[in-house]
All heavy atoms as a GROMACS GRO file, in nm:
protein
  600
    1MET      N    1  -1.196  -1.058  -0.582
    1MET     CA    2  -1.051  -1.044  -0.590
    1MET      C    3  -0.979  -1.172  -0.564
    1MET      O    4  -1.032  -1.249  -0.471
    1MET     CB    5  -1.005  -0.938  -0.483
    1MET     CG    6  -0.860  -0.896  -0.497
    1MET     SD    7  -0.818  -0.734  -0.436
    1MET     CE    8  -0.884  -0.718  -0.281
    2ASN      N    9  -0.880  -1.214  -0.642
    2ASN     CA   10  -0.820  -1.334  -0.639
    2ASN      C   11  -0.708  -1.346  -0.522
    2ASN      O   12  -0.663  -1.457  -0.490
    2ASN     CB   13  -0.749  -1.370  -0.767
    2ASN     CG   14  -0.852  -1.391  -0.873
    2ASN    OD1   15  -0.960  -1.447  -0.853
    2ASN    ND2   16  -0.819  -1.352  -0.995
    3TYR      N   17  -0.677  -1.229  -0.464
    3TYR     CA   18  -0.569  -1.228  -0.366
    3TYR      C   19  -0.633  -1.177  -0.223
    3TYR      O   20  -0.708  -1.090  -0.228
    3TYR     CB   21  -0.462  -1.126  -0.400
    3TYR     CG   22  -0.393  -1.164  -0.531
    3TYR    CD1   23  -0.437  -1.096  -0.648
    3TYR    CD2   24  -0.301  -1.267  -0.542
    3TYR    CE1   25  -0.376  -1.120  -0.768
    3TYR    CE2   26  -0.228  -1.295  -0.663
    3TYR     CZ   27  -0.276  -1.225  -0.769
    3TYR     OH   28  -0.223  -1.265  -0.897
    4PRO      N   29  -0.597  -1.253  -0.116
    4PRO     CA   30  -0.648  -1.213   0.015
    4PRO      C   31  -0.565  -1.080   0.045
    4PRO      O   32  -0.461  -1.067   0.008
    4PRO     CB   33  -0.609  -1.330   0.105
    4PRO     CG   34  -0.500  -1.395   0.035
    4PRO     CD   35  -0.521  -1.374  -0.112
    5ILE      N   36  -0.631  -1.009   0.131
    5ILE     CA   37  -0.571  -0.882   0.190
    5ILE      C   38  -0.473  -0.924   0.290
    5ILE      O   39  -0.507  -0.987   0.388
    5ILE     CB   40  -0.679  -0.782   0.236
    5ILE    CG1   41  -0.765  -0.734   0.119
    5ILE    CG2   42  -0.613  -0.663   0.302
    5ILE    CD1   43  -0.875  -0.651   0.167
    6PRO      N   44  -0.342  -0.894   0.268
    6PRO     CA   45  -0.244  -0.929   0.375
    6PRO      C   46  -0.267  -0.865   0.502
    6PRO      O   47  -0.320  -0.756   0.513
    6PRO     CB   48  -0.114  -0.868   0.310
    6PRO     CG   49  -0.147  -0.837   0.173
    6PRO     CD   50  -0.290  -0.812   0.167
    7SER      N   51  -0.232  -0.943   0.608
    7SER     CA   52  -0.260  -0.894   0.743
    7SER      C   53  -0.132  -0.860   0.814
    7SER      O   54  -0.132  -0.803   0.923
    7SER     CB   55  -0.335  -0.996   0.832
    7SER     OG   56  -0.456  -1.022   0.772
    8ASN      N   57  -0.013  -0.890   0.759
    8ASN     CA   58   0.112  -0.859   0.822
    8ASN      C   59   0.221  -0.841   0.719
    8ASN      O   60   0.204  -0.872   0.601
    8ASN     CB   61   0.154  -0.967   0.924
    8ASN     CG   62   0.161  -1.106   0.853
    8ASN    OD1   63   0.226  -1.126   0.761
    8ASN    ND2   64   0.084  -1.201   0.914
    9GLN      N   65   0.339  -0.802   0.765
    9GLN     CA   66   0.452  -0.773   0.674
    9GLN      C   67   0.502  -0.888   0.593
    9GLN      O   68   0.537  -0.880   0.475
    9GLN     CB   69   0.570  -0.710   0.753
    9GLN     CG   70   0.540  -0.576   0.821
    9GLN     CD   71   0.530  -0.458   0.725
    9GLN    OE1   72   0.559  -0.474   0.604
    9GLN    NE2   73   0.480  -0.351   0.776
   10GLN      N   74   0.494  -1.010   0.660
   10GLN     CA   75   0.541  -1.134   0.594
   10GLN      C   76   0.445  -1.166   0.472
   10GLN      O   77   0.501  -1.213   0.374
   10GLN     CB   78   0.542  -1.249   0.696
   10GLN     CG   79   0.644  -1.243   0.802
   10GLN     CD   80   0.599  -1.145   0.919
   10GLN    OE1   81   0.481  -1.100   0.930
   10GLN    NE2   82   0.699  -1.103   0.998
   11GLU      N   83   0.321  -1.144   0.490
   11GLU     CA   84   0.236  -1.177   0.382
   11GLU      C   85   0.249  -1.069   0.260
   11GLU      O   86   0.237  -1.103   0.147
   11GLU     CB   87   0.083  -1.173   0.427
   11GLU     CG   88   0.042  -1.281   0.515
   11GLU     CD   89  -0.095  -1.280   0.584
   11GLU    OE1   90  -0.166  -1.186   0.542
   11GLU    OE2   91  -0.122  -1.368   0.666
   12ILE      N   92   0.290  -0.955   0.293
   12ILE     CA   93   0.318  -0.843   0.197
   12ILE      C   94   0.438  -0.890   0.112
   12ILE      O   95   0.438  -0.900  -0.003
   12ILE     CB   96   0.341  -0.711   0.257
   12ILE    CG1   97   0.210  -0.656   0.321
   12ILE    CG2   98   0.398  -0.609   0.151
   12ILE    CD1   99   0.118  -0.586   0.226
   13VAL      N  100   0.545  -0.934   0.190
   13VAL     CA  101   0.666  -0.974   0.123
   13VAL      C  102   0.640  -1.101   0.041
   13VAL      O  103   0.694  -1.122  -0.075
   13VAL     CB  104   0.776  -1.004   0.229
   13VAL    CG1  105   0.898  -1.072   0.171
   13VAL    CG2  106   0.815  -0.877   0.298
   14ALA      N  107   0.558  -1.191   0.086
   14ALA     CA  108   0.526  -1.318   0.010
   14ALA      C  109   0.458  -1.284  -0.122
   14ALA      O  110   0.474  -1.363  -0.220
   14ALA     CB  111   0.438  -1.414   0.098
   15MET      N  112   0.392  -1.167  -0.136
   15MET     CA  113   0.329  -1.137  -0.259
   15MET      C  114   0.431  -1.110  -0.377
   15MET      O  115   0.395  -1.114  -0.486
   15MET     CB  116   0.242  -1.014  -0.238
   15MET     CG  117   0.132  -1.028  -0.149
   15MET     SD  118   0.041  -0.872  -0.120
   15MET     CE  119  -0.095  -0.893  -0.233
   16GLN      N  120   0.562  -1.092  -0.341
   16GLN     CA  121   0.661  -1.062  -0.437
   16GLN      C  122   0.676  -1.183  -0.539
   16GLN      O  123   0.729  -1.166  -0.654
   16GLN     CB  124   0.790  -1.034  -0.371
   16GLN     CG  125   0.793  -0.900  -0.299
   16GLN     CD  126   0.932  -0.876  -0.225
   16GLN    OE1  127   1.020  -0.953  -0.243
   16GLN    NE2  128   0.933  -0.778  -0.158
   17THR      N  129   0.632  -1.300  -0.500
   17THR     CA  130   0.645  -1.416  -0.585
   17THR      C  131   0.525  -1.424  -0.689
   17THR      O  132   0.535  -1.511  -0.779
   17THR     CB  133   0.648  -1.537  -0.504
   17THR    OG1  134   0.527  -1.559  -0.433
   17THR    CG2  135   0.766  -1.541  -0.401
   18GLU      N  136   0.424  -1.346  -0.674
   18GLU     CA  137   0.308  -1.349  -0.757
   18GLU      C  138   0.331  -1.254  -0.876
   18GLU      O  139   0.406  -1.154  -0.876
   18GLU     CB  140   0.189  -1.300  -0.684
   18GLU     CG  141   0.145  -1.384  -0.560
   18GLU     CD  142   0.103  -1.522  -0.593
   18GLU    OE1  143   0.046  -1.545  -0.709
   18GLU    OE2  144   0.126  -1.615  -0.511
   19PRO      N  145   0.278  -1.298  -0.997
   19PRO     CA  146   0.279  -1.208  -1.110
   19PRO      C  147   0.208  -1.077  -1.081
   19PRO      O  148   0.099  -1.084  -1.021
   19PRO     CB  149   0.216  -1.289  -1.229
   19PRO     CG  150   0.157  -1.402  -1.156
   19PRO     CD  151   0.204  -1.423  -1.021
   20VAL      N  152   0.261  -0.963  -1.121
   20VAL     CA  153   0.201  -0.834  -1.084
   20VAL      C  154   0.087  -0.809  -1.182
   20VAL      O  155   0.101  -0.811  -1.308
   20VAL     CB  156   0.303  -0.716  -1.098
   20VAL    CG1  157   0.238  -0.586  -1.080
   20VAL    CG2  158   0.415  -0.743  -1.000
   21ASP      N  159  -0.033  -0.785  -1.122
   21ASP     CA  160  -0.149  -0.736  -1.201
   21ASP      C  161  -0.222  -0.638  -1.105
   21ASP      O  162  -0.182  -0.613  -0.996
   21ASP     CB  163  -0.234  -0.855  -1.245
   21ASP     CG  164  -0.296  -0.932  -1.135
   21ASP    OD1  165  -0.294  -0.889  -1.012
   21ASP    OD2  166  -0.349  -1.041  -1.164
   22GLU      N  167  -0.334  -0.586  -1.165
   22GLU     CA  168  -0.410  -0.484  -1.092
   22GLU      C  169  -0.458  -0.534  -0.961
   22GLU      O  170  -0.464  -0.462  -0.863
   22GLU     CB  171  -0.528  -0.434  -1.177
   22GLU     CG  172  -0.488  -0.362  -1.295
   22GLU     CD  173  -0.465  -0.452  -1.424
   22GLU    OE1  174  -0.484  -0.581  -1.406
   22GLU    OE2  175  -0.422  -0.401  -1.520
   23GLU      N  176  -0.502  -0.660  -0.955
   23GLU     CA  177  -0.566  -0.714  -0.828
   23GLU      C  178  -0.455  -0.733  -0.725
   23GLU      O  179  -0.481  -0.712  -0.606
   23GLU     CB  180  -0.630  -0.852  -0.858
   23GLU     CG  181  -0.756  -0.827  -0.935
   23GLU     CD  182  -0.839  -0.957  -0.941
   23GLU    OE1  183  -0.810  -1.056  -0.871
   23GLU    OE2  184  -0.933  -0.958  -1.027
   24LEU      N  185  -0.332  -0.775  -0.769
   24LEU     CA  186  -0.221  -0.788  -0.666
   24LEU      C  187  -0.191  -0.656  -0.611
   24LEU      O  188  -0.172  -0.640  -0.486
   24LEU     CB  189  -0.109  -0.853  -0.735
   24LEU     CG  190   0.017  -0.870  -0.636
   24LEU    CD1  191  -0.014  -0.987  -0.538
   24LEU    CD2  192   0.140  -0.903  -0.727
   25VAL      N  193  -0.179  -0.555  -0.697
   25VAL     CA  194  -0.152  -0.411  -0.646
   25VAL      C  195  -0.263  -0.366  -0.549
   25VAL      O  196  -0.227  -0.312  -0.442
   25VAL     CB  197  -0.128  -0.321  -0.758
   25VAL    CG1  198  -0.108  -0.174  -0.715
   25VAL    CG2  199  -0.008  -0.370  -0.846
   26ALA      N  200  -0.383  -0.381  -0.585
   26ALA     CA  201  -0.494  -0.342  -0.494
   26ALA      C  202  -0.489  -0.414  -0.362
   26ALA      O  203  -0.510  -0.358  -0.264
   26ALA     CB  204  -0.626  -0.362  -0.560
   27ALA      N  205  -0.462  -0.542  -0.366
   27ALA     CA  206  -0.455  -0.621  -0.246
   27ALA      C  207  -0.337  -0.577  -0.159
   27ALA      O  208  -0.351  -0.567  -0.032
   27ALA     CB  209  -0.441  -0.767  -0.273
   28ALA      N  210  -0.226  -0.541  -0.220
   28ALA     CA  211  -0.106  -0.494  -0.145
   28ALA      C  212  -0.138  -0.358  -0.086
   28ALA      O  213  -0.106  -0.336   0.031
   28ALA     CB  214   0.009  -0.480  -0.238
   29ILE      N  215  -0.198  -0.267  -0.151
   29ILE     CA  216  -0.241  -0.142  -0.103
   29ILE      C  217  -0.332  -0.150   0.017
   29ILE      O  218  -0.318  -0.098   0.121
   29ILE     CB  219  -0.288  -0.052  -0.209
   29ILE    CG1  220  -0.186   0.001  -0.304
   29ILE    CG2  221  -0.351   0.076  -0.146
   29ILE    CD1  222  -0.231   0.069  -0.434
   30ALA      N  223  -0.438  -0.241  -0.003
   30ALA     CA  224  -0.533  -0.263   0.110
   30ALA      C  225  -0.459  -0.319   0.224
   30ALA      O  226  -0.495  -0.283   0.347
   30ALA     CB  227  -0.644  -0.359   0.058
   31GLY      N  228  -0.372  -0.416   0.202
   31GLY     CA  229  -0.294  -0.473   0.308
   31GLY      C  230  -0.210  -0.380   0.393
   31GLY      O  231  -0.204  -0.380   0.513
   32VAL      N  232  -0.145  -0.281   0.328
   32VAL     CA  233  -0.058  -0.184   0.388
   32VAL      C  234  -0.144  -0.090   0.467
   32VAL      O  235  -0.112  -0.059   0.582
   32VAL     CB  236   0.021  -0.102   0.276
   32VAL    CG1  237   0.081   0.023   0.339
   32VAL    CG2  238   0.128  -0.192   0.217
   33ILE      N  239  -0.261  -0.057   0.410
   33ILE     CA  240  -0.346   0.027   0.490
   33ILE      C  241  -0.405  -0.047   0.614
   33ILE      O  242  -0.400   0.008   0.736
   33ILE     CB  243  -0.467   0.074   0.399
   33ILE    CG1  244  -0.424   0.173   0.302
   33ILE    CG2  245  -0.585   0.132   0.486
   33ILE    CD1  246  -0.526   0.207   0.188
   34LYS      N  247  -0.431  -0.177   0.596
   34LYS     CA  248  -0.476  -0.256   0.711
   34LYS      C  249  -0.377  -0.262   0.826
   34LYS      O  250  -0.394  -0.240   0.939
   34LYS     CB  251  -0.518  -0.392   0.664
   34LYS     CG  252  -0.576  -0.485   0.775
   34LYS     CD  253  -0.609  -0.618   0.705
   34LYS     CE  254  -0.658  -0.717   0.802
   34LYS     NZ  255  -0.695  -0.842   0.735
   35ILE      N  256  -0.251  -0.285   0.783
   35ILE     CA  257  -0.150  -0.302   0.882
   35ILE      C  258  -0.110  -0.164   0.945
   35ILE      O  259  -0.091  -0.164   1.072
   35ILE     CB  260  -0.018  -0.349   0.804
   35ILE    CG1  261  -0.042  -0.500   0.758
   35ILE    CG2  262   0.107  -0.349   0.895
   35ILE    CD1  263   0.060  -0.554   0.659
   36THR      N  264  -0.119  -0.056   0.862
   36THR     CA  265  -0.091   0.071   0.920
   36THR      C  266  -0.188   0.101   1.024
   36THR      O  267  -0.157   0.155   1.138
   36THR     CB  268  -0.095   0.181   0.810
   36THR    OG1  269   0.015   0.149   0.710
   36THR    CG2  270  -0.072   0.322   0.860
   37ARG      N  271  -0.316   0.081   0.998
   37ARG     CA  272  -0.417   0.109   1.104
   37ARG      C  273  -0.406   0.024   1.216
   37ARG      O  274  -0.428   0.065   1.332
   37ARG     CB  275  -0.557   0.083   1.031
   37ARG     CG  276  -0.596   0.197   0.932
   37ARG     CD  277  -0.734   0.170   0.880
   37ARG     NE  278  -0.778   0.282   0.801
   37ARG     CZ  279  -0.876   0.272   0.714
   37ARG    NH1  280  -0.931   0.160   0.692
   37ARG    NH2  281  -0.903   0.380   0.637
   38SER      N  282  -0.381  -0.110   1.198
   38SER     CA  283  -0.360  -0.197   1.314
   38SER      C  284  -0.243  -0.153   1.414
   38SER      O  285  -0.250  -0.184   1.529
   38SER     CB  286  -0.341  -0.342   1.266
   38SER     OG  287  -0.208  -0.363   1.217
   39GLU      N  288  -0.148  -0.076   1.347
   39GLU     CA  289  -0.036  -0.034   1.428
   39GLU      C  290  -0.072   0.103   1.504
   39GLU      O  291   0.010   0.164   1.561
   39GLU     CB  292   0.086  -0.012   1.338
   39GLU     CG  293   0.139  -0.149   1.295
   39GLU     CD  294   0.249  -0.131   1.189
   39GLU    OE1  295   0.268  -0.024   1.132
   39GLU    OE2  296   0.320  -0.234   1.155
   40GLY      N  297  -0.196   0.159   1.466
   40GLY     CA  298  -0.234   0.290   1.532
   40GLY      C  299  -0.175   0.410   1.456
   40GLY      O  300  -0.175   0.509   1.513
   41ARG      N  301  -0.129   0.388   1.336
   41ARG     CA  302  -0.066   0.500   1.266
   41ARG      C  303  -0.172   0.565   1.180
   41ARG      O  304  -0.271   0.505   1.151
   41ARG     CB  305   0.040   0.439   1.180
   41ARG     CG  306   0.160   0.388   1.274
   41ARG     CD  307   0.271   0.309   1.201
   41ARG     NE  308   0.327   0.388   1.090
   41ARG     CZ  309   0.351   0.326   0.976
   41ARG    NH1  310   0.332   0.203   0.952
   41ARG    NH2  311   0.401   0.403   0.880
   42SER      N  312  -0.147   0.680   1.143
   42SER     CA  313  -0.232   0.772   1.067
   42SER      C  314  -0.208   0.763   0.910
   42SER      O  315  -0.108   0.725   0.870
   42SER     CB  316  -0.232   0.913   1.113
   42SER     OG  317  -0.105   0.967   1.078
   43LEU      N  318  -0.299   0.814   0.842
   43LEU     CA  319  -0.286   0.835   0.699
   43LEU      C  320  -0.166   0.927   0.670
   43LEU      O  321  -0.087   0.903   0.577
   43LEU     CB  322  -0.412   0.891   0.633
   43LEU     CG  323  -0.405   0.928   0.477
   43LEU    CD1  324  -0.363   0.804   0.400
   43LEU    CD2  325  -0.538   0.982   0.433
   44ASP      N  326  -0.154   1.040   0.751
   44ASP     CA  327  -0.035   1.125   0.733
   44ASP      C  328   0.095   1.057   0.747
   44ASP      O  329   0.191   1.084   0.675
   44ASP     CB  330  -0.049   1.238   0.833
   44ASP     CG  331  -0.158   1.345   0.792
   44ASP    OD1  332  -0.204   1.341   0.678
   44ASP    OD2  333  -0.202   1.414   0.882
   45GLN      N  334   0.106   0.964   0.836
   45GLN     CA  335   0.228   0.891   0.858
   45GLN      C  336   0.258   0.806   0.743
   45GLN      O  337   0.370   0.795   0.695
   45GLN     CB  338   0.228   0.813   0.989
   45GLN     CG  339   0.221   0.900   1.116
   45GLN     CD  340   0.191   0.829   1.235
   45GLN    OE1  341   0.096   0.752   1.248
   45GLN    NE2  342   0.274   0.847   1.337
   46LEU      N  343   0.154   0.732   0.689
   46LEU     CA  344   0.169   0.649   0.577
   46LEU      C  345   0.214   0.728   0.450
   46LEU      O  346   0.296   0.701   0.381
   46LEU     CB  347   0.036   0.568   0.544
   46LEU     CG  348   0.038   0.479   0.430
   46LEU    CD1  349   0.155   0.378   0.438
   46LEU    CD2  350  -0.091   0.408   0.416
   47MET      N  351   0.143   0.850   0.434
   47MET     CA  352   0.176   0.936   0.317
   47MET      C  353   0.322   0.977   0.328
   47MET      O  354   0.387   0.990   0.231
   47MET     CB  355   0.095   1.058   0.322
   47MET     CG  356  -0.053   1.038   0.287
   47MET     SD  357  -0.082   0.972   0.109
   47MET     CE  358  -0.079   0.796   0.138
   48ALA      N  359   0.377   1.005   0.446
   48ALA     CA  360   0.516   1.042   0.457
   48ALA      C  361   0.605   0.933   0.405
   48ALA      O  362   0.712   0.960   0.344
   48ALA     CB  363   0.548   1.079   0.609
   49GLU      N  364   0.572   0.807   0.444
   49GLU     CA  365   0.651   0.702   0.394
   49GLU      C  366   0.643   0.683   0.244
   49GLU      O  367   0.737   0.661   0.171
   49GLU     CB  368   0.608   0.570   0.451
   49GLU     CG  369   0.643   0.554   0.598
   49GLU     CD  370   0.600   0.430   0.665
   49GLU    OE1  371   0.603   0.314   0.590
   49GLU    OE2  372   0.566   0.425   0.778
   50VAL      N  373   0.520   0.693   0.192
   50VAL     CA  374   0.502   0.681   0.042
   50VAL      C  375   0.569   0.796  -0.034
   50VAL      O  376   0.637   0.764  -0.142
   50VAL     CB  377   0.358   0.688   0.001
   50VAL    CG1  378   0.326   0.694  -0.142
   50VAL    CG2  379   0.282   0.566   0.063
   51LEU      N  380   0.578   0.915   0.022
   51LEU     CA  381   0.632   1.022  -0.048
   51LEU      C  382   0.782   1.033  -0.025
   51LEU      O  383   0.851   1.115  -0.087
   51LEU     CB  384   0.564   1.161  -0.008
   51LEU     CG  385   0.421   1.167  -0.065
   51LEU    CD1  386   0.354   1.281   0.002
   51LEU    CD2  387   0.417   1.167  -0.213
   52ALA      N  388   0.830   0.952   0.064
   52ALA     CA  389   0.989   0.956   0.094
   52ALA      C  390   1.063   0.926  -0.036
   52ALA      O  391   1.029   0.834  -0.106
   52ALA     CB  392   1.018   0.858   0.202
   53ASP      N  393   1.171   0.998  -0.050
   53ASP     CA  394   1.254   0.965  -0.166
   53ASP      C  395   1.319   0.832  -0.162
   53ASP      O  396   1.367   0.790  -0.054
   53ASP     CB  397   1.363   1.077  -0.171
   53ASP     CG  398   1.430   1.080  -0.310
   53ASP    OD1  399   1.384   1.025  -0.406
   53ASP    OD2  400   1.529   1.150  -0.317
   54ASP      N  401   1.310   0.755  -0.270
   54ASP     CA  402   1.378   0.632  -0.280
   54ASP      C  403   1.424   0.607  -0.419
   54ASP      O  404   1.404   0.680  -0.504
   54ASP     CB  405   1.279   0.522  -0.234
   54ASP     CG  406   1.158   0.509  -0.323
   54ASP    OD1  407   1.157   0.540  -0.445
   54ASP    OD2  408   1.054   0.459  -0.269
   55ASN      N  409   1.483   0.493  -0.442
   55ASN     CA  410   1.544   0.459  -0.573
   55ASN      C  411   1.438   0.378  -0.661
   55ASN      O  412   1.467   0.351  -0.773
   55ASN     CB  413   1.669   0.371  -0.563
   55ASN     CG  414   1.776   0.466  -0.503
   55ASN    OD1  415   1.786   0.576  -0.521
   55ASN    ND2  416   1.861   0.398  -0.424
   56LEU      N  417   1.317   0.354  -0.607
   56LEU     CA  418   1.226   0.266  -0.672
   56LEU      C  419   1.129   0.349  -0.771
   56LEU      O  420   1.114   0.324  -0.886
   56LEU     CB  421   1.145   0.186  -0.576
   56LEU     CG  422   1.048   0.083  -0.642
   56LEU    CD1  423   1.126  -0.019  -0.721
   56LEU    CD2  424   0.974   0.012  -0.532
   57LEU      N  425   1.083   0.462  -0.715
   57LEU     CA  426   0.985   0.547  -0.779
   57LEU      C  427   1.039   0.686  -0.790
   57LEU      O  428   1.109   0.726  -0.690
   57LEU     CB  429   0.853   0.547  -0.705
   57LEU     CG  430   0.780   0.416  -0.682
   57LEU    CD1  431   0.656   0.433  -0.593
   57LEU    CD2  432   0.744   0.354  -0.810
   58ASP      N  433   0.996   0.743  -0.901
   58ASP     CA  434   1.037   0.896  -0.909
   58ASP      C  435   0.927   0.976  -0.843
   58ASP      O  436   0.829   0.922  -0.793
   58ASP     CB  437   1.058   0.940  -1.061
   58ASP     CG  438   0.935   0.932  -1.143
   58ASP    OD1  439   0.820   0.945  -1.094
   58ASP    OD2  440   0.950   0.902  -1.263
   59LYS      N  441   0.949   1.101  -0.841
   59LYS     CA  442   0.867   1.205  -0.762
   59LYS      C  443   0.719   1.198  -0.817
   59LYS      O  444   0.625   1.193  -0.738
   59LYS     CB  445   0.919   1.341  -0.777
   59LYS     CG  446   0.843   1.440  -0.685
   59LYS     CD  447   0.906   1.580  -0.696
   59LYS     CE  448   0.841   1.674  -0.601
   59LYS     NZ  449   0.905   1.798  -0.596
   60VAL      N  450   0.703   1.187  -0.953
   60VAL     CA  451   0.568   1.185  -1.009
   60VAL      C  452   0.499   1.058  -0.973
   60VAL      O  453   0.376   1.049  -0.933
   60VAL     CB  454   0.579   1.207  -1.164
   60VAL    CG1  455   0.432   1.192  -1.229
   60VAL    CG2  456   0.633   1.342  -1.187
   61GLN      N  457   0.573   0.944  -0.979
   61GLN     CA  458   0.512   0.821  -0.939
   61GLN      C  459   0.476   0.813  -0.793
   61GLN      O  460   0.367   0.754  -0.761
   61GLN     CB  461   0.607   0.703  -0.982
   61GLN     CG  462   0.628   0.688  -1.120
   61GLN     CD  463   0.751   0.593  -1.153
   61GLN    OE1  464   0.848   0.594  -1.080
   61GLN    NE2  465   0.733   0.511  -1.262
   62ARG      N  466   0.562   0.866  -0.706
   62ARG     CA  467   0.534   0.860  -0.564
   62ARG      C  468   0.407   0.949  -0.535
   62ARG      O  469   0.322   0.912  -0.454
   62ARG     CB  470   0.650   0.917  -0.482
   62ARG     CG  471   0.766   0.818  -0.474
   62ARG     CD  472   0.863   0.859  -0.367
   62ARG     NE  473   0.921   0.994  -0.392
   62ARG     CZ  474   1.018   1.029  -0.466
   62ARG    NH1  475   1.083   0.931  -0.536
   62ARG    NH2  476   1.057   1.152  -0.466
   63ARG      N  477   0.387   1.062  -0.602
   63ARG     CA  478   0.269   1.146  -0.583
   63ARG      C  479   0.146   1.071  -0.635
   63ARG      O  480   0.048   1.074  -0.565
   63ARG     CB  481   0.289   1.278  -0.668
   63ARG     CG  482   0.170   1.368  -0.673
   63ARG     CD  483   0.112   1.402  -0.545
   63ARG     NE  484   0.198   1.471  -0.441
   63ARG     CZ  485   0.163   1.488  -0.317
   63ARG    NH1  486   0.049   1.437  -0.272
   63ARG    NH2  487   0.246   1.545  -0.233
   64TRP      N  488   0.162   1.002  -0.749
   64TRP     CA  489   0.039   0.931  -0.798
   64TRP      C  490   0.002   0.819  -0.702
   64TRP      O  491  -0.107   0.794  -0.664
   64TRP     CB  492   0.080   0.871  -0.935
   64TRP     CG  493  -0.032   0.781  -0.984
   64TRP    CD1  494  -0.142   0.820  -1.056
   64TRP    CD2  495  -0.037   0.640  -0.974
   64TRP    NE1  496  -0.218   0.711  -1.085
   64TRP    CE2  497  -0.164   0.597  -1.040
   64TRP    CE3  498   0.035   0.540  -0.908
   64TRP    CZ2  499  -0.199   0.465  -1.044
   64TRP    CZ3  500   0.000   0.414  -0.913
   64TRP    CH2  501  -0.127   0.374  -0.976
   65LEU      N  502   0.101   0.739  -0.646
   65LEU     CA  503   0.080   0.643  -0.551
   65LEU      C  504   0.016   0.696  -0.426
   65LEU      O  505  -0.075   0.635  -0.358
   65LEU     CB  506   0.210   0.561  -0.520
   65LEU     CG  507   0.189   0.446  -0.426
   65LEU    CD1  508   0.089   0.344  -0.476
   65LEU    CD2  509   0.331   0.378  -0.401
   66SER      N  510   0.067   0.804  -0.374
   66SER     CA  511   0.009   0.870  -0.260
   66SER      C  512  -0.138   0.902  -0.275
   66SER      O  513  -0.215   0.887  -0.186
   66SER     CB  514   0.088   0.987  -0.213
   66SER     OG  515   0.069   1.098  -0.303
   67ASP      N  516  -0.178   0.951  -0.393
   67ASP     CA  517  -0.322   0.976  -0.422
   67ASP      C  518  -0.407   0.850  -0.426
   67ASP      O  519  -0.512   0.855  -0.366
   67ASP     CB  520  -0.339   1.047  -0.565
   67ASP     CG  521  -0.273   1.190  -0.561
   67ASP    OD1  522  -0.250   1.243  -0.450
   67ASP    OD2  523  -0.248   1.244  -0.676
   68VAL      N  524  -0.351   0.747  -0.479
   68VAL     CA  525  -0.416   0.616  -0.476
   68VAL      C  526  -0.434   0.562  -0.337
   68VAL      O  527  -0.554   0.520  -0.304
   68VAL     CB  528  -0.346   0.513  -0.569
   68VAL    CG1  529  -0.405   0.377  -0.552
   68VAL    CG2  530  -0.352   0.556  -0.721
   69VAL      N  531  -0.326   0.571  -0.262
   69VAL     CA  532  -0.335   0.524  -0.116
   69VAL      C  533  -0.436   0.603  -0.042
   69VAL      O  534  -0.517   0.550   0.037
   69VAL     CB  535  -0.191   0.520  -0.060
   69VAL    CG1  536  -0.203   0.490   0.090
   69VAL    CG2  537  -0.118   0.421  -0.125
   70ALA      N  538  -0.431   0.730  -0.057
   70ALA     CA  539  -0.533   0.822   0.019
   70ALA      C  540  -0.674   0.792  -0.025
   70ALA      O  541  -0.769   0.784   0.068
   70ALA     CB  542  -0.494   0.970  -0.010
   71GLN      N  543  -0.702   0.763  -0.147
   71GLN     CA  544  -0.836   0.736  -0.186
   71GLN      C  545  -0.885   0.592  -0.135
   71GLN      O  546  -0.994   0.581  -0.094
   71GLN     CB  547  -0.845   0.723  -0.346
   71GLN     CG  548  -0.842   0.860  -0.401
   71GLN     CD  549  -0.832   0.857  -0.563
   71GLN    OE1  550  -0.863   0.757  -0.616
   71GLN    NE2  551  -0.787   0.956  -0.621
   72ALA      N  552  -0.784   0.496  -0.132
   72ALA     CA  553  -0.812   0.365  -0.077
   72ALA      C  554  -0.845   0.374   0.067
   72ALA      O  555  -0.926   0.311   0.124
   72ALA     CB  556  -0.700   0.268  -0.109
   73TRP      N  557  -0.763   0.457   0.140
   73TRP     CA  558  -0.775   0.479   0.283
   73TRP      C  559  -0.921   0.521   0.313
   73TRP      O  560  -0.990   0.466   0.400
   73TRP     CB  561  -0.676   0.588   0.336
   73TRP     CG  562  -0.679   0.603   0.482
   73TRP    CD1  563  -0.774   0.676   0.553
   73TRP    CD2  564  -0.593   0.561   0.577
   73TRP    NE1  565  -0.744   0.679   0.687
   73TRP    CE2  566  -0.633   0.605   0.706
   73TRP    CE3  567  -0.476   0.476   0.570
   73TRP    CZ2  568  -0.556   0.579   0.816
   73TRP    CZ3  569  -0.407   0.449   0.689
   73TRP    CH2  570  -0.452   0.496   0.812
   74GLU      N  571  -0.976   0.616   0.233
   74GLU     CA  572  -1.106   0.664   0.257
   74GLU      C  573  -1.215   0.555   0.222
   74GLU      O  574  -1.309   0.544   0.289
   74GLU     CB  575  -1.130   0.787   0.172
   74GLU     CG  576  -1.043   0.909   0.212
   74GLU     CD  577  -1.063   0.947   0.359
   74GLU    OE1  578  -1.180   0.947   0.409
   74GLU    OE2  579  -0.962   0.975   0.427
   75CYS      N  580  -1.188   0.485   0.118
   75CYS     CA  581  -1.277   0.379   0.079
   75CYS      C  582  -1.285   0.260   0.174
   75CYS      O  583  -1.388   0.197   0.180
   75CYS     CB  584  -1.248   0.322  -0.061
   75CYS     SG  585  -1.281   0.436  -0.194
   76LEU      N  586  -1.176   0.239   0.238
   76LEU     CA  587  -1.171   0.123   0.333
   76LEU      C  588  -1.203   0.159   0.478
   76LEU      O  589  -1.189   0.082   0.572
   76LEU     CB  590  -1.030   0.068   0.325
   76LEU     CG  591  -0.984  -0.002   0.196
   76LEU    CD1  592  -0.841  -0.039   0.196
   76LEU    CD2  593  -1.072  -0.121   0.166
   77THR      N  594  -1.250   0.281   0.495
   77THR     CA  595  -1.287   0.328   0.628
   77THR      C  596  -1.413   0.259   0.672
   77THR      O  597  -1.507   0.236   0.606
   77THR     CB  598  -1.302   0.478   0.634
   77THR    OG1  599  -1.185   0.533   0.596
   77THR    CG2  600  -1.344   0.527   0.776
   0.00000   0.00000   0.00000
């Protein structure tokens, strides 16, 4: 993978300057999971955030993203 897994919120935000590709998205998801775990939070808490209504993703996209995050959570255990 060409991108390091982010260890904090600042590194996640810094990724916004990179061109979006599959590897960047994978690194960002892995970073969010790493940060969530380091904060002692659960997958259920992260899922609640992913599934929360926002103006960025529609309901179908949020559901798809939550499935991807849940799969990544299990793979990164």
